C-alpha positions as CSV (number, residue, x, y, z in Angstrom):
1,M,-41.5,20.8,44.8
2,S,-41.0,18.0,42.4
3,I,-38.2,18.5,39.3
4,T,-41.0,18.3,36.9
5,D,-42.5,21.7,39.0
6,D,-38.5,23.1,38.9
7,I,-38.1,22.7,35.1
8,H,-41.6,24.3,35.0
9,R,-41.0,27.0,36.6
10,K,-37.1,27.6,35.1
11,L,-38.5,27.9,32.0
12,T,-41.5,29.5,32.5
13,G,-39.4,32.5,34.1
14,N,-36.2,31.9,31.7
15,F,-38.5,31.6,28.1
16,T,-42.2,33.2,29.1
17,P,-43.8,30.5,26.7
18,Q,-47.1,30.7,25.0
19,A,-47.2,26.9,25.9
20,L,-45.3,24.6,28.0
21,A,-45.4,20.8,28.0
22,V,-42.8,19.1,30.4
23,T,-43.7,15.0,30.7
24,D,-42.2,12.8,33.0
25,E,-41.4,10.0,31.0
26,S,-39.1,8.1,33.1
27,A,-41.5,5.0,33.5
28,R,-40.8,4.1,29.9
29,H,-37.1,4.0,30.8
30,A,-37.4,2.1,34.2
31,G,-34.4,-1.1,33.8
32,H,-32.5,1.3,31.5
33,G,-29.5,3.3,32.5
34,G,-30.3,6.5,34.8
35,A,-33.5,5.3,35.6
36,T,-32.8,5.1,39.0
37,R,-31.5,8.1,41.0
38,A,-28.4,8.2,43.4
39,D,-31.5,8.1,46.5
40,G,-32.3,4.7,44.8
41,S,-35.8,6.6,43.6
42,V,-37.5,5.8,40.4
43,G,-39.1,8.6,38.3
44,E,-38.5,12.4,37.7
45,T,-35.2,11.3,35.6
46,H,-36.1,11.0,31.9
47,F,-38.3,14.1,30.7
48,H,-39.9,15.5,27.2
49,V,-40.3,19.5,26.7
50,R,-42.0,20.8,24.3
51,M,-42.0,24.9,24.4
52,V,-43.7,27.4,22.5
53,S,-42.0,30.7,22.8
54,V,-41.1,34.1,21.4
55,A,-37.4,34.0,22.6
56,F,-36.6,31.5,19.8
57,E,-37.2,33.8,16.9
58,G,-34.4,34.2,14.6
59,V,-32.3,31.5,16.7
60,S,-31.1,28.3,15.4
61,R,-32.3,24.7,16.5
62,V,-29.1,23.8,18.4
63,E,-28.9,27.7,19.9
64,R,-32.2,27.0,21.4
65,Q,-31.0,23.6,22.5
66,R,-28.1,25.3,24.6
67,R,-30.4,27.8,26.3
68,V,-32.6,25.5,27.2
69,H,-30.1,22.9,29.0
70,A,-28.2,26.5,30.6
71,A,-31.5,27.1,32.2
72,L,-31.8,23.8,33.2
73,Q,-28.2,23.3,34.1
74,A,-28.7,22.4,38.2
75,E,-31.1,19.4,37.0
76,L,-29.2,18.1,34.3
77,D,-25.9,18.2,36.5
78,G,-27.8,16.1,39.1
79,P,-31.5,14.2,39.2
80,V,-32.0,14.5,35.4
81,H,-30.4,11.9,33.4
82,A,-32.6,12.8,29.8
83,L,-34.3,15.4,28.4
84,S,-35.9,15.5,24.7
85,L,-36.8,18.8,23.3
86,V,-39.6,20.4,20.9
87,L,-38.3,23.7,21.0
88,L,-40.8,26.6,18.4
89,T,-41.7,29.5,17.8
90,P,-44.9,30.8,17.7
91,Q,-45.0,30.7,13.3
92,E,-43.7,27.3,13.6
93,A,-45.8,25.6,16.1
94,E,-48.7,27.3,14.2
95,R,-47.2,25.4,10.8
96,Q,-46.9,21.9,13.0
97,T,-50.8,22.1,13.7
98,A,-51.8,23.1,10.2
99,H,-50.1,20.2,8.9
100,G,-50.9,18.0,11.6
């Protein structure tokens, strides 16, 4: 199973998202620190996650990030060098789409 699949599975299990996109952005960071994994392979080191979940209702942006980091601790301690997050409630996602 790929790291992308692991991230998707863990986030789905922990947050039951209405929408989830996990994008491997490693190729954009080739040649930068952390772009090469410990085994010398390239890829699956830099990710962007956009997730919409009711689990974020009433939760600050910082706490949302903490909860996602906790769910992905094994990946962040290992192969994942960078993780950018967009974590929205359904209402925030709707407003973003309406103004978008």
